[in-house]
C-alpha positions in Angstrom: -0.1 0.1 0.2 2.8 2.5 1.3 4.8 1.5 -2.4 1.6 2.6 -4.2 1.0 5.8 -2.5 4.5 6.6 -3.2 4.2 5.6 -7.1 0.9 7.1 -7.5 3.0 10.2 -5.8 6.0 10.3 -8.0 3.6 9.8 -11.1 1.8 13.2 -10.0 4.9 14.5 -9.3 6.1 13.6 -12.9 2.6 14.6 -15.1 2.7 18.0 -13.0 6.3 18.7 -14.0 5.5 17.5 -17.6 2.7 20.0 -17.9 5.1 22.8 -16.6 7.5 22.3 -18.9 5.3 22.0 -21.7 3.1 25.0 -20.6 7.0 26.9 -20.4 7.9 25.8 -23.9 4.4 27.1 -25.6 4.6 29.9 -23.2 8.0 31.2 -24.9 6.5 30.2 -28.5 3.5 32.8 -27.7 5.4 35.1 -26.5 6.8 35.8 -30.7 3.6 38.2 -31.0 5.0 39.3 -34.7 7.0 37.3 -37.5 10.0 38.5 -38.4 9.6 40.1 -42.3 6.1 41.2 -41.3 5.1 45.1 -41.2 4.0 44.5 -37.7 7.7 43.2 -36.7 8.6 47.2 -37.7 5.7 49.0 -35.8 5.3 49.4 -31.6 2.1 48.6 -31.0 -1.1 47.3 -33.0 -4.4 49.3 -34.0 -5.0 48.5 -29.8 -2.7 48.1 -27.1 -1.2 44.5 -27.0 -3.4 43.0 -24.5 -6.3 44.5 -25.2 -5.9 43.1 -28.8 -5.1 39.5 -27.7 -8.4 39.4 -25.3 -10.8 41.3 -27.9 -9.4 40.7 -31.1 -12.8 38.3 -32.0 -15.1 40.6 -30.5 -13.6 43.9 -33.0 -13.7 41.4 -36.0 -17.3 40.1 -35.4 -18.0 43.9 -34.9 -16.3 44.9 -38.1 -18.4 41.6 -39.9 -21.4 43.1 -38.6 -20.4 46.9 -40.3 -19.5 45.4 -43.7 -21.6 42.9 -44.3 -24.7 44.7 -42.9 -24.1 48.1 -43.3 -21.4 48.0 -46.4 -18.8 50.0 -44.1 -15.3 48.9 -45.3 -11.8 49.7 -44.5 -11.7 50.1 -40.7 -8.9 50.2 -38.1 -10.2 46.9 -37.3 -10.7 45.2 -41.0 -9.8 41.7 -41.7 -7.7 42.9 -44.6 -6.1 45.3 -42.5 -4.9 42.5 -40.0 -3.2 40.2 -42.9 -1.8 43.5 -44.7 -0.1 44.0 -41.3 0.8 40.5 -40.0 1.8 38.7 -43.4 5.3 37.7 -44.0 6.9 37.4 -47.1 9.7 34.5 -48.5 12.8 35.5 -49.8 11.2 36.1 -53.2 8.9 38.7 -51.5 6.3 36.2 -52.3 3.4 36.1 -49.0 3.5 33.3 -46.6 -0.3 32.3 -45.6 -1.1 34.2 -42.8 -3.2 30.8 -41.0 -0.1 28.3 -41.7 1.3 27.1 -38.7 4.5 29.3 -38.1 2.4 32.4 -39.6 1.3 34.7 -37.1 -3.0 34.1 -36.7 -2.0 30.2 -37.4 0.6 30.0 -34.5 -1.6 31.6 -31.9 -4.5 30.0 -32.8 -2.9 26.6 -32.5 -1.3 27.3 -29.0 -4.5 28.1 -28.1 -6.3 25.1 -29.7 -8.7 27.3 -31.5 -10.3 26.7 -35.0 -9.2 29.3 -37.1 -12.0 29.0 -40.1 -11.2 32.8 -41.2 -9.5 31.8 -43.9 -11.8 29.0 -45.7 -13.4 32.1 -47.2 -11.2 34.9 -46.6 -7.9 35.0 -48.9 -5.1 34.2 -46.4 -2.6 36.3 -48.6 -3.4 39.7 -50.2 -5.2 39.5 -53.2 -4.3 42.8 -55.2 -2.0 45.0 -57.7 1.7 44.9 -56.3 1.7 41.6 -54.8 1.8 38.0 -56.5 -1.0 36.7 -54.8 -2.1 34.0 -57.7 1.5 32.5 -57.0 0.8 32.2 -53.6 -2.9 31.2 -53.9 -1.2 28.1 -55.8 1.4 27.8 -53.3 -1.3 27.8 -50.7 -3.1 25.2 -52.4 -6.3 27.8 -52.4 -6.7 29.2 -55.8 -9.4 27.9 -56.8 -11.1 29.4 -53.8 -9.9 32.9 -54.3 -11.7 34.7 -57.1 -9.4 37.1 -59.2 -9.9 41.3 -58.3 -11.5 40.2 -54.6 -9.9 41.9 -51.6 -10.5 39.2 -48.9 -13.6 40.5 -48.0 -15.7 39.4 -50.7 -19.3 39.9 -48.9 
């Protein structure tokens, strides 16, 4: 009986240590607020203070969605296009990397928090405008058939 209690205690301590070590490692990853090579990496802050954006970004996006879809208001500081434009990074050939990839801004944070990132099921995950090789980026991301030419990612 005493051996069983000691063994159970050691297992519990081991599990707590593993959980602590894992969370510490993951917490180190989440501190990477911006991805190197993105416009956001050059700025001191987002459209709101960082802590507020972490807590409230989905509320901002939902409010913007209502303004865009129901009222036709686009281009405000909480637009999804603005988020993508600022937080997206580019490869060495200046091809935009899809923002929902696991090593990119949105993808990394949503993977860390285990939240489904389905915005880009409908919205472009790379800029879709002149001056950006969006067609190539869409091909490389495997989404070229999902994005129609001439749309800016907010095709409501």
